[in-house]
C-alpha positions in Angstrom: -72.2 28.7 66.4 -72.5 30.2 62.9 -72.3 27.8 60.1 -69.3 28.2 57.8 -70.3 28.3 54.2 -68.5 25.9 52.0 -66.6 27.4 49.1 -67.9 26.2 45.8 -65.2 24.9 43.6 -64.9 24.1 39.9 -65.0 20.4 40.8 -68.4 21.0 42.5 -69.7 22.5 39.3 -68.3 19.6 37.2 -70.0 17.1 39.4 -73.3 18.9 39.5 -73.3 19.3 35.7 -72.0 15.8 35.1 -69.1 17.0 32.9 -65.3 17.1 33.1 -63.2 19.8 34.8 -61.8 20.7 31.4 -65.3 21.3 30.1 -66.2 23.6 32.9 -62.9 25.4 32.4 -63.7 25.9 28.7 -67.1 27.3 29.5 -65.7 29.7 32.2 -63.0 30.9 29.9 -65.3 31.2 26.8 -63.3 28.5 25.0 -64.3 26.7 21.8 -65.5 23.1 21.2 -68.4 23.0 23.7 -71.8 22.1 22.5 -74.5 24.7 23.2 -76.6 22.4 25.2 -73.6 21.4 27.4 -72.6 25.0 27.8 -76.1 25.9 29.0 -76.0 23.0 31.4 -72.7 24.1 32.9 -73.8 27.7 33.2 -77.0 26.6 35.0 -74.9 24.7 37.5 -72.6 27.8 38.0 -75.7 29.9 38.6 -77.4 27.4 40.9 -74.3 26.8 43.1 -73.1 30.4 43.1 -69.7 29.5 41.7 -67.1 32.3 41.4 -64.2 31.3 39.2 -60.8 31.5 40.9 -57.7 32.5 39.1 -56.4 29.0 39.4 -59.5 27.6 37.7 -59.4 30.2 35.0 -55.7 29.4 34.3 -56.6 25.7 33.6 -57.3 26.7 30.0 -53.5 27.5 29.7 -53.9 30.5 27.5 -54.5 33.4 30.0 -53.6 34.3 33.5 -56.5 36.8 34.0 -54.1 39.3 35.6 -53.4 42.8 34.3 -50.3 44.3 35.8 -49.8 48.1 36.3 -46.3 49.4 36.7 -45.9 52.7 38.6 -42.8 54.7 39.5 -41.3 53.4 42.7 -39.3 56.4 43.9 -42.1 59.0 43.4 -44.9 56.7 44.7 -43.1 55.8 47.9 -42.1 59.5 48.5 -45.7 60.5 48.2 -46.9 57.8 50.5 -44.3 58.5 53.2 -44.9 62.2 53.2 -48.7 61.8 52.9 -48.8 64.5 50.3 -52.4 63.8 49.3 -51.8 62.8 45.8 -54.1 60.2 44.4 -52.7 59.0 41.2 -52.4 55.4 42.4 -55.9 55.6 43.9 -57.4 56.7 40.6 -55.4 54.1 38.7 -56.8 51.4 41.0 -60.3 52.7 40.8 -60.4 52.6 37.0 -58.3 49.4 36.7 -59.9 47.2 39.4 -63.5 48.0 38.5 -62.9 47.3 34.8 -60.9 44.2 35.4 -63.5 42.8 37.8 -66.2 43.4 35.1 -64.3 41.0 32.8 -63.3 38.4 35.5 -59.7 39.7 35.7 -57.6 41.0 38.6 -55.4 44.0 38.6 -52.0 44.0 40.4 -49.6 46.9 40.9 -45.8 46.7 41.0 -43.5 49.6 41.9 -40.4 49.7 39.7 -37.6 52.2 39.7 -37.3 53.4 36.1 -33.8 54.8 36.8 -32.4 51.6 38.2 -29.6 49.8 36.4 -31.5 46.6 37.3 -34.9 47.6 35.9 -34.9 44.8 33.4 -34.2 42.2 36.0 -36.6 43.7 38.5 -39.5 43.8 36.0 -38.5 40.5 34.5 -38.9 38.8 37.9 -42.4 40.2 38.3 -43.4 39.1 34.8 -42.2 35.6 35.4 -43.9 35.3 38.7 -47.3 36.8 37.6 -47.4 36.0 33.9 -49.8 38.9 33.2 -52.1 39.0 30.2 -51.3 42.6 29.8 -49.2 45.4 31.3 -50.1 49.1 31.9 -47.1 51.5 31.9 -47.4 54.9 33.6 -45.0 57.8 33.1 -42.0 57.7 33.0 -42.0 53.9 32.5 -44.1 54.3 29.3 -41.1 55.8 27.5 -38.4 53.7 29.0 -37.1 51.6 26.1 -35.5 49.0 28.4 -39.0 48.3 29.7 -41.0 48.5 26.4 -38.4 46.3 24.5 -38.5 43.7 27.3 -42.3 43.5 27.1 -42.2 43.4 23.3 -39.6 40.6 23.3 -41.8 38.5 25.7 -44.8 39.1 23.5 -46.8 40.7 26.4 -49.4 43.3 25.3 -48.9 46.6 27.0 -50.4 50.1 27.2 -48.2 53.2 27.4 -50.0 56.0 29.3 -48.5 59.5 28.7 -46.7 58.6 25.5 -47.4 59.2 21.8 -44.2 57.9 20.4 -44.3 55.2 17.8 -43.3 51.7 18.9 -44.6 48.5 20.4 -47.7 48.5 22.6 -50.4 51.1 22.2 -50.4 54.7 23.5 -52.9 56.7 25.6 -52.7 60.3 26.6 -54.9 62.6 28.7 -54.9 65.5 26.3 -52.2 67.5 28.1 -51.6 70.0 25.4 -55.3 70.7 25.1 -55.6 70.9 28.9 -52.8 73.5 29.1 -54.4 75.4 26.2 -57.8 75.3 28.0 -56.3 76.7 31.2 -54.4 79.4 29.5 -57.3 80.5 27.3 -59.5 80.7 30.4 -57.0 83.0 32.1 -56.7 85.2 28.9 -60.5 85.4 28.8 -60.4 86.8 32.3 -58.1 89.5 31.1 -54.7 88.3 32.2 -51.8 89.4 30.0 -48.9 87.9 31.9 -49.7 84.2 32.3 -46.7 82.1 33.6 -46.2 78.4 33.7 -44.3 76.1 36.1 -43.7 73.0 33.9 -42.8 69.5 34.9 -39.4 67.8 34.2 -38.4 67.1 30.6 -38.2 63.3 31.2 -42.0 63.3 30.9 -43.3 64.0 27.4 -46.4 65.4 28.9 -44.4 68.3 30.3 -43.5 69.4 26.7 -47.1 68.9 25.6 -48.3 71.3 28.3 -45.7 73.9 27.4 -46.8 73.6 23.8 -50.5 74.1 24.7 -49.7 77.0 26.9 -47.6 78.7 24.2 -50.2 78.1 21.5 -53.0 79.7 23.6 -50.8 82.7 24.4 -50.0 83.2 20.7 -53.7 82.9 19.8 -54.4 85.6 22.4 -51.6 87.8 21.1 -49.6 87.4 24.3 -45.9 86.7 24.8 -44.4 83.8 26.7 -40.9 85.4 27.1 -39.6 85.1 30.7 -42.8 83.3 31.9 -41.6 79.7 32.0 -40.0 77.9 34.9 -39.4 74.1 35.3 -39.9 72.0 38.4 -40.0 68.3 39.3 -43.7 68.2 40.3 -42.6 68.5 44.0 -43.4 71.3 46.5 -39.8 72.5 46.9 -39.3 72.9 43.2 -42.6 74.8 43.0 -41.4 77.2 45.6 -38.2 77.9 43.7 -40.0 78.3 40.4 -42.7 80.6 41.8 -40.1 82.8 43.5 -38.0 83.0 40.3 -41.1 83.9 38.2 -42.3 86.7 40.5 -38.8 88.1 40.9 -38.3 88.2 37.2 -41.8 89.2 36.1 -43.4 91.3 38.9 -46.3 92.1 36.6 -47.2 88.4 36.3 -50.8 88.0 37.4 -51.5 84.3 36.7 -49.6 81.1 37.1 -50.4 77.6 35.8 -48.6 74.9 37.8 -48.1 71.4 36.3 -48.9 69.7 39.6 -50.9 70.3 42.7 -47.8 70.3 44.8 -46.2 73.0 42.8 -49.5 75.0 42.8 -49.6 74.8 46.6 -46.0 76.1 46.7 -46.9 79.0 44.5 -49.9 79.8 46.7 -47.6 79.9 49.8 -45.0 82.1 47.9 -47.8 84.5 47.0 -48.9 84.8 50.6 -45.3 85.4 51.8 -45.1 88.3 49.4 -48.4 89.8 50.5 -50.2 88.9 47.3 -53.8 87.8 47.5 -55.1 84.9 45.5 -57.0 85.5 43.3 -57.2 89.3 43.6 -53.5 89.8 42.9 -52.5 86.4 41.4 -54.7 83.7 39.8 -53.6 80.1 40.1 -54.5 77.0 38.1 -53.2 73.6 39.0 -52.8 70.2 37.2 -54.0 67.0 38.9 -57.1 68.0 40.9 -56.2 65.8 43.8 -58.4 66.1 46.9 -56.2 68.6 48.8 -56.9 71.4 46.3 -60.5 71.5 47.4 -59.5 72.5 50.9 -56.9 75.1 50.4 -57.7 78.8 50.9 -58.9 79.6 48.4 -59.8 76.3 46.8 -57.7 75.9 43.6 -59.0 75.9 40.1 -57.5 72.7 38.5 -57.2 70.6 35.4 -58.9 67.4 36.3 -56.8 64.5 34.8 -59.0 61.5 33.9 -56.6 58.9 35.3 -59.3 56.4 36.2 -61.0 56.7 32.8 -57.6 56.3 31.0 -56.6 53.2 33.0 -60.0 51.7 32.4 -59.7 52.3 28.7 -56.3 50.7 28.8 -57.6 47.6 30.5 -60.5 47.3 28.1 -58.1 47.5 25.1 -55.7 44.9 26.6 -58.5 42.4 27.3 -60.2 43.0 23.9 -57.1 42.7 21.8 -55.3 39.8 23.5 -51.7 38.9 22.5 -52.0 40.0 18.9 -53.5 43.4 19.5 -51.9 46.4 17.9 -52.9 50.1 17.7 -51.3 52.7 15.5 -53.4 55.7 16.5 -52.9 57.3 19.9 -56.0 57.0 22.2 -56.8 60.3 23.9 -59.0 60.7 27.0 -59.4 64.5 27.3 -59.0 66.3 30.6 -61.3 69.0 31.9 -61.1 72.2 33.9 -62.7 72.5 37.4 -63.2 76.1 38.3 -63.0 77.1 41.9 -62.0 80.3 43.8 -58.3 80.7 42.8 -59.0 82.5 39.5 -60.4 86.0 38.8 -59.8 89.0 36.6 -56.4 90.6 37.2 -56.0 93.8 39.2 -56.7 97.0 37.1 -53.1 98.1 37.5 -49.9 97.0 39.2 -50.5 99.5 42.0 -53.7 97.6 42.9 -51.5 94.8 44.0 -49.9 96.8 46.8 
């Protein structure tokens, strides 16, 4: 029978080093008032015994919980999971957050909260009371929900607001959405496109406005008009279908579309096929998100790659480094990039070539 390895506890370390539990806790938590020789002795015992601090042991110091809590949109997340849409926002959030937390001896936990609920304060308040996190990461649209940000500020909990640049408590991080839309639009203009449309996201997300601004700015710099070339969706497939149909009905000479999510880009791809348009010969497509599914479409989609993992990792680093008194006036930007695949090409020489 295999021998069961005994879990090493903080008490084992204390006995091995000949010190109190409180002394071991202070060493584990980087606390003050421990003589260098005693600190070295405790660390030697930790190394020799292979002790891994538990959250309970870390909390003995009374000042930290060693938990970072990420809040994501309940309705949209559950819809994506149930429909198996292939989006990986949560996966990337966990990738960046878990690895960075682990490096610092922290744990990341995720709560799904409905930002539109009348009970959002009660729902979030219960999670905060139960977990007592050292910091909170808010993702859109929670990052701009004043009920949530004011509750965190009142409780003195440091928090990061991803996808927000508004002044206020906490600190803001963006993924360079205006610059990303500008990059995508400029690339299409360089290929020779003159009618470059956009399917934007809903107005409740600030990033939707930033992307429209970047798209318009790039068109203006290229001497191109944006009139009649904008439609708005809700990031979902059905809204992308409606928007793509409206754009191609209204502007039949449109030769390129930038969609503000992969789901809306997939819808635009299907609308093009239904109309006998070839991508990219007749219509070029660029998507936002760069989730795994866009690599396997026909053709694979050129996409703005959003640095979700990097942004969440940066948020975790800032929350841990600053502690309860941290403050940041400047917006932290983690720039997105463009991954070119097979859905973009120069436009047809003339409208008749699309027939």
